[in-house]
C-alpha positions in Angstrom: -24.1 14.4 10.8 -21.5 17.1 11.4 -22.6 19.8 14.0 -23.8 22.9 12.1 -23.2 26.4 13.5 -25.6 29.0 12.1 -23.3 31.1 9.8 -23.0 31.4 6.1 -19.7 29.9 5.1 -19.6 28.2 1.6 -16.8 25.6 1.0 -15.5 26.3 4.4 -15.0 24.4 7.7 -14.6 25.9 11.2 -12.8 23.5 13.5 -12.1 23.9 17.2 -8.4 23.9 17.9 -6.6 23.2 21.2 -4.8 26.3 22.3 -3.5 29.8 21.3 -2.6 33.1 22.8 -3.6 36.6 21.6 -2.1 40.0 22.3 -4.7 41.7 20.0 -8.5 41.4 19.8 -8.2 38.8 17.1 -5.1 36.6 16.3 -4.8 34.8 13.0 -2.1 32.1 12.4 -1.3 29.1 10.3 0.7 26.3 11.8 1.9 24.4 8.7 4.0 25.5 5.7 1.9 27.1 3.0 3.3 25.0 0.2 0.1 23.7 -1.2 -3.3 25.3 -2.0 -5.1 24.4 1.2 -4.4 25.2 4.9 -6.1 25.7 8.3 -6.3 29.2 9.6 -6.2 29.3 13.5 -8.3 32.2 14.9 -8.4 33.3 18.6 -10.7 36.1 19.8 -9.8 37.7 23.1 -12.5 40.4 23.0 -15.8 39.5 21.3 -16.8 42.2 18.7 -20.4 43.2 18.2 -20.6 42.6 14.5 -20.0 39.7 12.0 -16.4 39.2 10.8 -14.9 38.5 7.4 -11.4 37.1 6.9 -9.2 38.2 4.0 -5.8 37.7 2.5 -3.8 40.4 0.7 -1.1 43.1 1.1 -0.3 43.8 4.7 -0.8 47.6 4.7 -4.6 48.3 4.0 -6.7 49.5 6.9 -10.1 50.3 5.4 -13.0 48.3 4.1 -12.6 49.8 0.6 -9.1 48.4 0.3 -10.3 44.9 1.3 -12.6 44.8 -1.7 -9.5 44.0 -3.7 -8.3 41.2 -1.4 -9.0 37.5 -1.5 -12.0 37.0 0.8 -11.6 33.7 2.7 -14.7 33.8 4.9 -17.8 36.0 5.3 -20.3 36.5 8.1 -18.6 34.7 10.8 -20.7 35.3 13.9 -18.2 35.8 16.8 -21.0 35.3 19.3 -21.0 31.6 18.5 -17.3 31.3 19.7 -15.8 31.4 23.2 -13.3 34.0 24.3 -9.7 32.8 24.1 -10.8 29.4 22.6 -9.2 29.0 19.2 -11.1 27.7 16.3 -10.0 26.9 12.7 -11.3 27.6 9.2 -10.2 26.0 6.0 -8.5 28.3 3.5 -8.6 27.2 -0.1 -5.9 29.3 -1.6 -6.5 30.7 -5.1 -4.0 29.7 -7.7 -3.0 33.4 -8.3 -3.0 34.6 -4.7 -0.2 37.1 -4.0 3.1 35.4 -3.1 3.4 37.4 0.1 0.6 39.0 2.3 -1.3 38.9 5.6 -4.4 37.5 6.9 -6.9 40.1 8.3 -10.1 40.0 10.4 -12.4 42.8 9.5 -15.6 44.0 11.2 -18.1 43.8 8.3 -20.2 46.8 9.6 -17.5 49.3 10.6 -14.7 48.1 8.3 -12.3 48.1 11.3 -9.4 45.8 11.1 -9.6 43.8 14.3 -6.6 41.4 13.7 -3.8 40.8 11.3 -1.3 38.0 11.0 2.4 38.3 10.5 3.5 38.5 6.9 3.1 35.1 5.2 5.0 33.5 2.3 3.0 31.2 0.0 5.9 28.9 -0.9 6.4 27.4 -4.3 6.2 23.7 -4.6 9.3 22.3 -2.9 11.0 19.0 -3.2 10.3 16.7 -0.2 13.0 14.7 1.4 10.8 11.6 1.3 10.1 11.7 -2.4 10.7 13.2 -5.8 9.5 16.6 -6.9 5.7 17.0 -7.3 4.2 16.9 -10.7 1.4 19.0 -12.2 -2.2 18.1 -11.3 -4.8 16.9 -13.8 -6.8 20.1 -14.1 -9.9 18.3 -15.6 -10.6 16.2 -12.6 -8.6 17.7 -9.8 -7.8 14.2 -8.5 -5.0 12.4 -10.2 -5.8 8.9 -9.1 -3.6 7.3 -11.7 -0.5 9.3 -10.8 1.5 10.7 -7.9 -0.7 13.3 -6.3 -4.0 13.1 -4.5 -5.4 16.7 -4.9 -6.8 17.4 -1.5 -7.9 20.8 -2.6 -10.3 19.6 -5.3 -11.4 16.8 -3.1 -13.0 19.4 -0.8 -14.6 21.5 -3.6 -18.2 20.9 -4.2 -18.8 19.2 -0.9 -21.3 20.3 1.7 -18.6 20.3 4.3 -20.5 22.5 6.9 -18.8 23.2 10.2 -16.6 20.8 12.2 -15.4 20.9 15.8 -11.8 19.4 16.0 -12.5 17.8 19.3 -15.8 16.3 18.1 -14.1 15.1 14.8 -11.3 13.3 16.7 -13.9 11.7 19.0 -15.6 10.1 16.0 -15.7 6.4 16.3 -13.5 4.8 13.6 -13.7 1.1 12.6 -10.9 -0.6 10.8 -11.7 -4.0 9.2 -8.6 -6.2 8.9 -5.4 -6.3 11.0 -3.0 -6.8 8.0 -0.4 -4.1 7.3 -2.8 -1.7 5.8 -5.0 -1.8 8.9 -2.2 -1.6 11.3 -0.5 1.4 9.7 -3.9 3.2 9.5 -4.3 2.8 13.3 -0.9 4.2 13.9 -1.5 7.2 11.6 -4.8 8.0 13.2 -3.3 7.7 16.7 -0.5 10.0 15.7 -3.0 12.7 14.7 -4.9 12.6 18.0 -7.6 9.9 17.4 -8.2 7.5 20.2 -11.8 6.2 19.5 -10.9 3.5 17.0 -10.6 -0.2 16.9 -9.6 -3.0 14.5 -12.0 -5.9 13.7 -9.9 -9.0 12.8 -11.5 -12.3 11.8 -8.6 -14.4 12.9 -6.8 -14.7 16.3 -3.6 -12.9 15.1 -2.4 -9.7 13.3 -0.4 -9.4 10.2 -2.8 -10.6 7.4 -1.0 -12.3 4.6 2.3 -12.0 6.5 2.5 -15.5 7.8 5.8 -16.8 9.3 5.6 -20.4 10.4 8.0 -21.6 13.1 8.3 -25.4 12.5 10.6 -26.1 15.5 10.9 -23.7 18.4 10.5 -20.0 18.2 12.1 -17.0 16.3 15.5 -17.5 18.0 15.8 -21.0 16.8 15.8 -20.0 13.1 13.7 -22.9 11.9 11.0 -21.0 10.1 9.6 -20.3 6.7 7.6 -17.4 5.2 4.3 -18.7 3.8 3.4 -15.3 2.6 5.6 -12.4 1.4 9.3 -13.0 2.2 11.5 -10.2 0.8 11.8 -6.5 -0.1 13.6 -5.2 -3.3 15.8 -2.3 -2.3 18.1 -1.3 -5.0 19.0 -1.9 -8.7 22.7 -1.7 -9.8 23.1 -1.2 -13.6 25.6 -3.6 -15.2 28.6 -1.9 -16.7 28.1 1.3 -14.6 28.5 2.4 -11.1 24.9 3.7 -11.0 22.7 2.3 -8.2 19.0 3.3 -8.1 16.9 3.0 -4.9 13.4 1.5 -5.5 11.6 4.3 -3.6 8.1 3.0 -3.2 9.4 0.1 -1.0 11.2 2.5 1.4 8.0 2.9 3.4 8.5 -0.7 4.7 11.8 0.3 6.3 10.3 3.6 7.5 7.5 1.7 9.4 10.0 -0.6 11.0 12.1 2.4 12.1 9.0 4.0 13.5 7.9 0.9 15.5 11.5 0.5 16.9 11.3 4.1 18.1 7.9 3.6 19.7 9.0 0.3 21.4 12.4 1.9 22.4 14.2 -0.8 20.7 12.8 -3.4 23.0 14.5 -6.7 21.8 11.2 -8.5 22.1 9.7 -6.4 19.4 12.6 -4.9 17.5 12.5 -5.2 13.7 16.0 -5.9 12.1 16.7 -6.2 8.5 19.2 -8.6 7.0 20.2 -9.3 3.4 18.0 -11.6 1.3 19.8 -13.6 -1.3 17.6 -13.6 -4.3 19.9 -15.7 -6.5 23.0 -17.8 -6.0 25.4 -19.0 -8.8 24.9 -22.7 -7.6 21.0 -22.6 -7.8 19.8 -25.5 -9.9 17.8 -25.1 -13.1 16.0 -28.3 -13.8 13.8 -28.4 -16.9 12.9 -31.3 -19.2 15.0 -33.7 -17.1 18.2 -32.2 -18.6 21.5 -33.1 -16.9 25.1 -32.8 -18.0 27.2 -35.8 -19.1 28.0 -36.6 -15.5 24.4 -36.6 -14.5 24.4 -33.2 -12.7 21.6 -30.7 -13.0 23.0 -27.4 -14.5 23.4 -24.4 -12.2 22.7 -20.7 -12.9 26.5 -20.1 -13.4 26.9 -23.0 -15.7 24.0 -22.0 -17.9 25.5 -18.5 -18.1 28.8 -20.0 -19.3 27.1 -22.5 -21.7 23.8 -21.5 -23.2 23.2 -25.0 -24.6 22.3 -26.1 -21.0 19.5 -23.5 -20.7 15.9 -24.7 -20.6 14.6 -25.2 -24.1 18.0 -24.6 -25.7 17.7 -27.8 -27.9 14.0 -27.4 -28.7 12.8 -26.0 -32.0 11.5 -22.5 -31.3 9.3 -20.4 -33.6 11.6 -17.6 -35.2 9.1 -14.9 -34.3 9.4 -15.4 -30.5 12.8 -13.7 -30.3 11.4 -10.7 -32.3 8.4 -10.4 -30.0 10.6 -10.5 -26.9 12.8 -7.8 -28.4 9.9 -5.5 -29.3 8.4 -5.8 -25.8 11.7 -5.0 -24.2 12.2 -2.0 -26.5 8.8 -0.6 -25.5 8.4 -1.5 -21.9 11.7 -2.5 -20.4 14.2 0.1 -21.4 16.7 1.3 -18.7 15.0 4.8 -18.8 11.6 3.3 -18.2 12.8 1.0 -15.4 14.7 3.9 -13.8 11.6 6.1 -14.0 9.6 3.4 -12.2 12.2 3.1 -9.5 12.4 6.9 -8.9 8.6 7.6 -9.0 6.4 4.6 -9.7 3.3 6.8 -9.5 4.5 9.2 -12.2 5.3 6.1 -14.3 1.9 4.7 -13.7 0.2 8.0 -14.8 2.3 8.0 -18.0 1.3 4.3 -18.6 -2.4 5.2 -18.3 -2.2 8.4 -20.3 -0.5 6.6 -23.2 -3.3 4.1 -23.3 -1.3 0.9 -22.4 -3.9 -0.2 -19.8 -6.2 -0.9 -22.8 -4.0 -3.7 -24.1 -3.8 -7.1 -22.6 -0.6 -9.0 -23.3 -2.4 -11.3 -25.7 -4.0 -8.4 -27.7 -0.8 -6.4 -27.8 1.3 -9.3 -29.2 -1.4 -10.6 -31.5 -2.9 -7.4 -32.8 -0.3 -4.7 -32.4 2.9 -6.6 -33.1 1.1 -8.9 -35.6 2.5 -12.2 -34.2 0.7 -15.4 -35.2 -1.3 -17.4 -32.6 1.5 -19.8 -31.8 4.1 -17.1 -31.2 1.6 -15.2 -29.1 0.9 -18.1 -26.9 4.6 -19.0 -26.6 5.4 -15.5 -25.5 2.7 -15.4 -22.9 3.8 -18.8 -21.6 7.4 -17.8 -21.4 6.5 -14.8 -19.2 4.4 -16.8 -16.8 1.5 -14.3 -16.9 -1.3 -16.8 -17.0 -3.8 -16.4 -19.8 -2.4 -13.2 -21.1 -5.3 -11.0 -20.0 -3.3 -9.0 -17.3 -2.2 -5.5 -18.0 1.4 -4.8 -19.2 1.7 -2.6 -16.0 2.2 -5.8 -14.0 5.1 -6.8 -16.4 6.6 -3.3 -16.0 6.9 -3.0 -12.2 7.7 -6.7 -11.7 10.6 -6.3 -14.2 11.9 -3.6 -11.9 11.3 -5.4 -8.6 12.7 -8.8 -9.7 15.6 -7.0 -11.4 16.8 -5.7 -8.1 20.3 -6.5 -7.2 20.0 -5.7 -3.5 17.2 -7.2 -1.3 16.3 -7.2 2.3 14.3 -9.5 4.6 13.5 -9.4 8.3 15.7 -11.3 10.8 13.7 -14.0 12.7 10.7 -13.8 10.3 8.5 -11.1 8.7 6.0 -11.7 11.3 8.2 -9.5 13.6 6.9 -6.5 11.8 3.2 -6.8 12.6 4.2 -8.2 16.1 6.0 -4.9 16.8 2.5 -3.2 16.8 1.3 -5.3 19.8 2.4 -3.0 22.6 1.1 0.1 20.8 -2.3 -1.5 20.0 -3.1 -2.7 23.5 -6.8 -3.8 23.4 -7.6 -2.0 20.2 -7.8 -5.3 18.2 -11.0 -7.3 18.5 -10.2 -10.8 17.4 -12.6 -13.4 16.1 -14.9 -11.0 14.3 -15.8 -12.5 10.9 -17.6 -9.7 9.2 -20.7 -10.8 7.3 -22.6 -7.6 6.6 -22.2 -3.8 6.3 -25.2 -1.5 6.6 -25.3 2.3 6.1 -27.6 4.0 8.6 -28.7 7.0 6.6 -30.5 8.9 9.4 -27.5 8.6 11.8 -24.9 8.8 9.0 -23.1 5.7 10.5 -21.9 2.4 9.2 -23.0 -0.8 11.1 -20.7 -3.8 10.9 -22.1 -7.2 11.8 -20.1 -10.2 12.4 -20.0 -13.8 13.6 -17.3 -15.6 15.5 -17.7 -18.7 13.5 -19.7 -19.6 10.4 -22.0 -21.9 12.4 -23.0 -19.2 14.9 -26.6 -18.3 14.9 -26.2 -15.0 16.6 -24.6 -11.8 15.2 -22.5 -9.2 16.9 -22.6 -5.6 15.6 -21.1 -2.2 16.2 -21.8 1.3 14.7 -19.0 3.5 13.4 -18.9 7.1 12.2 -16.4 6.0 9.5 -15.1 2.7 8.3 -11.7 1.8 6.8 -12.0 -1.6 5.1 -8.6 -3.2 4.7 -9.9 -6.7 4.1 -9.2 -8.1 0.6 -12.1 -8.1 -1.9 -12.0 -11.9 -2.0 -13.5 -11.6 1.5 -15.6 -8.4 1.0 -17.5 -10.1 -1.9 -18.9 -12.7 0.6 -20.5 -9.9 2.7 -23.9 -8.3 2.4 -23.2 -4.7 1.3 -25.0 -1.4 1.2 -25.6 0.4 -2.2 -22.0 1.6 -2.9 -21.4 3.0 -6.3 -21.9 0.7 -9.3 -18.2 0.8 -10.1 -17.1 0.0 -6.6 -19.5 -2.9 -6.3 -18.1 -4.2 -9.6 -14.6 -3.7 -8.4 -15.5 -5.8 -5.3 -17.0 -8.5 -7.3 -14.7 -8.6 -10.4 -11.2 -7.6 -9.4 -8.9 -10.5 -10.3 -6.8 -12.3 -7.7 -4.1 -14.9 -8.1 -3.6 -18.2 -6.2 -0.4 -19.4 -4.5 0.7 -22.5 -2.5 3.8 -23.1 -0.3 5.1 -26.3 1.3 7.9 -26.0 3.9 9.9 -28.9 5.2 12.2 -29.2 8.2 15.5 -31.0 7.6 18.0 -32.3 10.2 20.9 -30.4 8.6 21.7 -27.8 6.0 22.8 -30.4 3.5 22.4 -28.1 0.6 25.2 -25.9 2.0 27.6 -28.9 2.4 27.3 -30.4 -1.1 30.0 -30.2 -3.8 28.0 -27.2 -5.3 26.7 -25.5 -2.2 23.6 -23.3 -2.3 23.5 -20.3 0.0 20.1 -18.7 -0.5 18.3 -18.2 -3.7 15.9 -20.6 -5.4 16.1 -23.7 -7.6 13.6 -23.5 -10.5 12.0 -26.5 -12.2 9.2 -27.7 -14.5 8.2 -30.6 -12.3 4.5 -30.2 -12.3 3.0 -28.2 -9.3 6.4 -27.4 -7.9 7.8 -24.4 -9.9 10.5 -23.4 -7.3 12.0 -24.3 -4.0 14.1 -21.9 -2.0 17.1 -22.0 0.4 17.1 -19.8 3.6 19.1 -16.6 3.4 19.5 -16.4 7.2 22.1 -18.0 9.5 24.3 -19.3 6.7 26.7 -22.1 7.5 24.9 -22.7 10.8 24.7 -26.3 12.1 21.6 -28.1 13.1 18.1 -28.3 11.6 16.8 -25.8 9.1 13.8 -25.3 6.8 13.5 -25.4 3.1 10.7 -23.9 1.0 10.1 -27.2 -0.9 7.5 -25.9 -3.3 6.3 -22.4 -4.2 3.8 -22.3 -7.0 1.1 -19.9 -8.1 -1.6 -19.4 -10.7 -3.2 -22.4 -12.2 -0.4 -24.7 -10.7 -1.4 -23.6 -7.2 -5.1 -24.0 -7.9 -4.5 -27.6 -9.1 -2.4 -28.3 -5.9 -5.5 -27.7 -3.7 -7.0 -30.9 -5.1 -4.3 -32.8 -3.2 -4.6 -33.6 0.5 -2.1 -32.0 2.8 -0.2 -35.3 3.2 -0.2 -36.0 -0.5 1.1 -32.5 -1.2 3.9 -32.7 1.3 5.0 -36.2 0.0 4.8 -35.0 -3.5 7.1 -32.1 -2.8 9.5 -34.4 -0.9 9.7 -36.7 -3.9 10.4 -33.7 -6.2 13.2 -32.6 -4.0 14.6 -36.1 -4.0 14.6 -36.2 -7.8 16.9 -33.1 -7.7 19.0 -33.5 -4.6 19.0 -37.3 -4.5 17.7 -39.9 -1.9 19.5 -38.2 1.0 16.4 -36.1 1.2 14.4 -38.9 2.8 17.1 -39.4 5.4 17.5 -35.7 6.1 13.7 -35.0 6.4 12.9 -34.4 10.1 9.2 -35.1 9.7 7.8 -31.6 10.3 6.1 -29.5 7.6 3.8 -26.6 6.9 1.5 -26.3 3.9 -0.5 -23.2 3.0 -2.7 -22.7 -0.1 -4.1 -19.2 0.1 -7.4 -20.0 -1.7 -8.1 -22.4 1.2 -7.3 -19.8 3.8 -10.7 -18.8 5.5 -9.4 -15.3 6.2 -8.1 -14.4 2.8 -9.6 -16.7 0.1 -6.8 -15.8 -2.3 -3.2 -14.6 -2.6 -2.6 -11.2 -4.2 -4.4 -8.9 -6.7 -3.6 -9.3 -10.3 -5.9 -6.8 -12.2 -6.9 -7.7 -15.8 -6.7 -5.2 -18.6 -8.6 -2.0 -17.9 -9.3 -2.6 -14.2 -6.6 -0.2 -13.0 -7.9 2.6 -15.1 -11.5 2.0 -14.1 -11.3 1.0 -10.5 -8.5 3.2 -9.1 -10.5 6.5 -9.1 -13.3 4.8 -7.1 -10.9 3.9 -4.2 -10.3 7.6 -3.8 -13.9 8.3 -3.0 -15.7 8.0 0.2 -18.4 5.4 -0.2 -21.2 5.8 2.4 -18.7 6.7 5.1 -16.5 3.9 4.0 -13.0 4.0 2.6 -11.3 0.9 1.0 -7.6 0.3 1.5 -5.2 -2.6 1.1 -2.7 -3.8 -1.6 -5.7 -4.4 -3.9 -6.4 -0.6 -3.9 -2.9 0.5 -4.7 -1.2 0.8 -8.1 1.1 -2.1 -7.4 0.1 -5.4 -5.9 1.4 -8.5 -4.0 3.9 -6.4 -2.0 3.8 -5.1 1.7 4.7 -1.6 0.4 1.5 -1.6 -1.6 -0.6 -2.2 1.5 1.2 0.4 3.5 0.9 3.2 1.0 -2.8 2.5 0.6 -3.1 3.1 4.3 -1.5 6.6 3.9 -3.9 7.4 1.1 -7.0 6.2 3.1 -6.0 8.0 6.2 -5.5 11.3 4.4 -8.9 10.8 2.7 -10.5 10.4 6.1 -8.7 13.5 7.6 -9.8 15.6 4.6 -13.3 14.5 4.9 -13.3 15.9 8.4 -11.6 19.1 7.5 -8.5 18.3 9.4 -6.1 19.8 6.8 -3.2 20.4 9.2 -3.3 16.7 10.3 -3.5 15.6 6.6 -0.4 17.6 5.9 1.4 16.1 8.8 0.7 12.6 7.5 1.8 13.3 4.0 5.0 15.0 5.2 5.9 12.1 7.6 4.9 9.1 5.3 5.6 8.3 1.7 2.1 9.1 0.3 3.9 10.6 -2.6 0.7 10.8 -4.9 -1.1 13.1 -2.5 -1.2 16.9 -2.3 -3.1 18.6 0.6 
């Protein structure tokens, strides 16, 4: 329970600050730009007045009580006797929409009308364009919280809450628990620390940090360059439009580069923890395309470049295709994949998502849209869904939209020596803040104490539980894990989101080879991926790092997802590895068996005890229904992670959810200045505080 001071102060916080000076009996200041409709006012009293105070905003010249009747009254009946001389405190100022553009803050004796303090003249700034993102867009007035679009309205978030009175020092001493040491949990800890919080810890079920970032070093360490990414492996950066010189930056992924830059600064570019980006080669002209066993007259599998020059070599080119399929593809591209729409997603994905929701597209599954809206027959509908690789066709078209942008990128980045370098860079900063081996099994809300109790075991066979109580909890664990826990009575929608949110499956097999034989062939491959319809394989990828290097190297010998990955789980590890080796031999020839060095890694995410799945893939309607719930405090608990963002399966999604969740927590405590600091530093572009 927040400490209550006996004054009447509706919709207002008083928060102890750290320091100030005063040359008049009462000093009033603000310490952040007044560019939104909410701010902290810092008040210092050097000589305690005998009567209650009121705080006003208006023209700077009035000096009588009568004049102040026409001002905006910010606070009434502040009892100065509850404060300490020369110890600053804060109140929250919710600025009216039509407040004067310029004016002063004034402290007035409510009995005598005497003006006891006045601020310097202030300027309520118009909304300005931030350097970290595009210009703000208008809020949804009906809700005050635009959860489907760019801006989290911190002003409306405070309205209607019994916020009481908060001491800044007490607020920052609150005990904060973070469940999950993936990228959302790690960035949350960094943000809280940057705003003066020290009493926090991360509960991690495994013995490592990074979550689904999983770099496997098959031989030696990072400097030996014999590794493979078993989780995410790349970052789309820019799109260059064919036929023009226009290049558009994919802005929502910029937060990844920003986190790396921040950690390099914190670690003073220590080479043991430095994060360096290198180019990722998404496609190479000599990448092979092997479908239906098709080869040319000389027995060679066609390459990407050869297919571009001769369409008859393309997969399915000689098969009979329903004439309606091309028309469906054309119509979908005209509606969802125009250059304007793709450009809009690149520049502000949150604004694009709001438009998508407002236009009602989240109400359509791909199957329903093609079958009912476009009027295609069942065969064409099924063919279209199959050609797009979107499973059963029950996912939202939103997935198709942003994936079209991301995988249409012409410039990509990855991290030198493995993506695990990014979470590893947090190790010096975290110190002993991460508590490993804590497999959460239960959350309880202690209503009387207003705390959340987290209970865990070290292993599933343990009989004894460990537990800890927190004032607030940030849950960054995926819902595939949370749905295993005993939970308190969260809202009905949140509980359904936890139980029902759809996840995909994925498997990877990595093999170590004695040489980079793929770079020495007559049609060498430098990065990119070969695609195939060999069952359970889908694709295998060549490394983008250390090109033309001699010595051993690792290939991603199979990367499949969806139903293909689920079926792969039925194979033993040895069987799966040998199956991938045989598939590679079918494409690259028997030299594969001679080149194989005998070391491998295999990871199917459904089998991983700490994740129980790969990435989130919401079905139709789940975005529109569940997203608003993630913006609400649930029994002192906030949910973050890629599954709570508007995009999924990407590190950027997890990072931006951490910004949103951290700001939610700061606003809940009345720490408006801190919330502003966070949104100004990071790319939480959908939030306004």
